N, C-alpha and C positions, 0 to 999 in steps of 0.2 A: 144592405150595403151602405156604408157611410159615404157622404158626398165628397169628403176630403180624405186623403191618405195620411197627410202629415200637417199638423197645425202648430201655430204658435198661439198659445192662450195667454192673453194679457189680463191679469186680475187687478182690481183696485184695492189698494191698501185700506182706503176709507171703508169700503164695503165689509172688510173683515171686522170692523167694529160692531157690526150688527146694530142692536138697539143701545149699545153702550156709547159713551162719549169718547172713549179712548181704548187703545189696546186691541186685544183679540177676543172676539166672541166665539167660544168653543163650539156652540151650536152651528154658527155660520161656517166656521172652519170645517167641521165634520160634513156639513152639507156639500161644500165645495169638493171635499175629498171623495164623497160618494158619487157625485156627478162625474168627476174625472175618471173614477173606476168604471162607470158605465161607458164612457167614451172609449176607454182602453179596451173594453170587452167587445167593442164594435170593430176592433182591428185598427184603430187610428193611432198613429205615432204622435206623441204629445211632448212639446216643450212648453215651459211656463215661465213668464216673467211677472213678478208681483211687485206692486208699489209699496211704499213705506209710509204713506200719509197718515195711517192710523197711529203711528208712533212719532215720527218726525219728518217734516218736509223742509228741505234745504232752503227753498225760496222764501217760505214763511219765516224761517229762522233768520234769514238775512234782513228781513223787514223788522226784526226785533233786536237787531244789533249784532248778530253772529257774523263772523267773517264768512263770506259766501262760499269759499272753497271748503272751509271746515264744516259749514252747514250742510253742503252737499255730501260731504264724506259721512257725516252723521246720518243723512238720509239713506246713503248706501248701506250703512250698517243696519238701519231699520229694515231694509228689504231682506237682509240676511236672516234677521230674527223671524220675519214672516215666512221665508222660504223653509227654514228649519221646522217651524210649526206645521206647515203644510206637509213637509216630508214625514214628520212624525204621525200626522193624522192619516196619511196614505198608508204608512207602514202598519198602523193599527188595524187596517181593514185588508191587509195582505197585498198591498200594491208596492212594488219596489220603485224607488226613486233615487235619483243621483243629483246631489246639490253641487252646482258649479258656481264659482265666484269670479267676478271680473277683476278682483283685487286678491292677491295671494293672502290666504288665511287658513292654510292647512293647520290642523286636521278638521276644521269646521266644514270646509268644502274643498273640492278639487279646483285648481286654477282652470278657468274656462278656455276651451278651444272649440271651434266648430266640430272637429272630428270627434272629440269626446262626447259632445252633445248628441251627435248623429249616432254614434256607436251605442250610446245608452238607449236611445229610442229604438234602434234596430234590435236590441236585446229585449224589448218589451217593457223597458223601464220609462218612467217619466223623468225628463231632464228639467230640473228646476234651476233656472239661471238667474243669479242674483247680482246685486251691485250696479244695476243699470249698464252703462257703457264702461264704467270704471273711471270716468273722467267727470270733473265738475262742469256745471253749466249745461248739462244734458239731462233731460227728464227720463223717467222709466218708459215713457211712451217712445222716445227716440231709441232707448235700449231695446224695446220690443221690436221696433222696425228693423234695427240692425240685426238682432238675433234671428228674426224671422227670415230675413233675406239671406243671412249667412247659412242657416241650417236648411235652406231650400224648402221652406214651408209652402204649402199650397195656398194658405190664407192665414191672416192674423185675425183671431177671434177676440174682440175686445169686450170683455164682460164688465158691465157697468151697473149702476143703480137704475138706469132708464132703459126703455125698450127700443132704442134706436137713435137716429139723428133727427133732430127737429129744426124748424125754422128759427127757433129761439129756445132758451132754457125752459123746458116744460115745468120745472119745479118753481119757476118764477113767473112764467107767462102762460096762463091757462089757455090762451088762444093759439099757442104754437101748434103747428101741424107736422106730422111725421113723414119722412121720406122712406119709401120702400127701397129705393136705390138712388145713388147720387154719384157724380164723378168727383175725382180728386180736385179738378180745376174749380168745380162749383163750390166745394167745401172751402177751398182757399179764397176764392173771390168773395164769397159771402161772409168769410170770417167765422165759420161755424167751429165750435169747440169740440170737434171729434177727438183730435189729438193736437199737440202743438205743431206749429208750422213745419219745423224741421222734420218731425216724424212723418207727417203727411207727405211732404215733398220727397222724402226717401222712398216711401212706398210707391209713389207715382213714378219716380224715375226707374225703379226696379221692378215695376209691375207686380207688386204684392198687394192683392186685394184685402180689404178690411171688412169684417162683418161685426157690426155693433149690436149687442143684445143685452138683455137684463139677466145677468148670471145669478142674481139673488132670488129668482123664482126657481124652485127646485124642479129639475127635469128639462130646463130650457137648453142646456148644453146638448143633450141628446137630440132634442128637437131640431136644433140648428144643424147638427151633423146628419140628421135624417132628411134634411132638405126642406123643412117647414119654414115658411116665411114669417118669422116672428121679430125680425130686427131690421137693420138697414145695411144694404150691401154697397160698399164704396169701391169704385173701380175706375179704370181709365176711360 
């Protein structure tokens, strides 16, 4: 039995680069698809929000002279590219998915609504929700919080390159120690980079727990859903 019935899986765009410096690593993409299929076979209803940092990040673009609104819109388009790639990889292994976009762009994807996402999940399909919130100045982390709350997910699973939440960035500080669990308030007061402040505050206010784990290790998604303690649980 899976620990959760319905999840919002947040995937990192940067992780899709794999060992490359840019774009989509097909090996990593296929590994993600296979892990998602395993989760689906456990009876879990799955919606997914994926970032676009492997292609374009709006905030970074603004730092290089792009208009912030246009830069964020470019970032939203990057999430659509990643969502289509994931949908294609899932289809190749027999998993049906439904791409939804927060900005109208039929026939690439159907315009998002809570009801369409839930109906897709209840049909046994993976709902892939792109374009973040559809508005500039909001990250895909905030988009994940919003969609997880809207679709009544039991938990947001945040798949990253690290295996949980640490006292500092473990990639920069080797003395950083990992939390098995931590409260939203402590995340905010310590200024820990689990997600941006807006996303964390939304989860706190709406009681959506977050589980941070390393999605890049094959099999970890199934372990999380089976109840193994391999990441960090963020809660009230």
